[in-house]
N, C-alpha and C positions, 0 to 999 in steps of 0.2 A: 377059686377063685381065678379068674385071667384077667390079666390087666394090660391095658394098652399104654406105651411112654409117651411122653409128653413131646412137642415138635422139636427141641433139639436133642433128638435120642442119638446115642453112642452106644456101642456095647460095652457092655460091663468088663472091665479090664483088672484081674487080681493084681496084677504086676503094680497097677497103679493105687486099686483101692484095698488090696489084701491086708495092710497093716490094720485099716480101720475096720475091716471085717471081721478080722482076728481078734480085735479089741471089744467089739460089739457082741461077738462070741464069747470072749471071758467074763463079760457082763451079766449076761441074761441065760447063759447056759445052766446056771443053778435055781432059775426060776421054774418053779413047777409048770408042766405042761407045754414047755416051750419047744418049739420044733423049727428046723431051719429048712427052708425050701427055696424057691425061686418065684420071683415076680419080675415082669418083662425082663427075663434074663438076667436079674441082679438077685444077690442072697437077700432072701426075706426071713422073718423071724414071726412066727405064728402061735397063736394060742387058742385052742379050739378051733383050728381051720382058719382063723382069720389073721390078717398080717397086722403087727403092730408095729413095726419096723423093717425099713426097707434099704439096704446099703447101695448107694450108686457110688459112679465114679467122682460125684461132685460132693458127697455127704450122704446124710442119712435123711430117709422121709419118715418121720414119725408120726404114723397113720392112724392112731386111735386118740387122740387128744380133742378136747372140748374147744369151742372157738376161742374161750378167754385165753386157755393154755396154750394155744397154738398162736394167738396174738402175740403173748409174752414171749414165747419163743422166736417168733418173727423180729420182734424187738431187740432181743438180745443178740440173735445171730445174723439175722438177715436172710435171704433165700437166694440159692443158686439158681442160675437161669435155665434149670430142668425141673419139669414137674412128672409125676407120675397120675394117671388117671384111672378109676376103676370103669368098667363098663355103664355104670350110671351117670358118668362123668363128673364124679367128685374128684377134685384136684388134690393130690397129696404132695405140698412144697418139700424141696429138699433142702434141709439145713446145711449149709457149708461148714463141715467141721472135718476135720482130721483125727487120726488117732490120738493124738497128743491133746486135742482139745474134748476127747469124749467125757471126762470126768462131770464137766459142766452139764452134758445132756443126759446124764444118767436117771436124774429125778424126772424128766420128761419121757424117757422110755419106759420107766416103771408105771406111769402114770397111763400111758397109752397102754402097756400091758395088763395093768389093772382094768381100765375101762372096757378093753377089747375081750378080756377073759370073763367077764360078766355076763 
């Protein structure tokens, strides 16, 4: 799947976002079928070839959530000024979290993984 970046595009910088990428790696690497790839030049995590999370300089796009869970995530964390979109135009909002905040995001990552993998 090829994705295009949102309007406020910056290149992924591992010096800036590496700790968050490492934290996400640690959480999702034990989940069955997870593969790491790139989407819009950012580290992405897929299951069955479909992305369920993308790490950016600004946080994490949790891509496989239903509307209610996405609204809950938005209410809890807000939205970063960057979005990713797929070729169909579906927008994936970026949740502005750092590696130290990831524990609160794990349940959303798992829901995205579960929904994407089915």
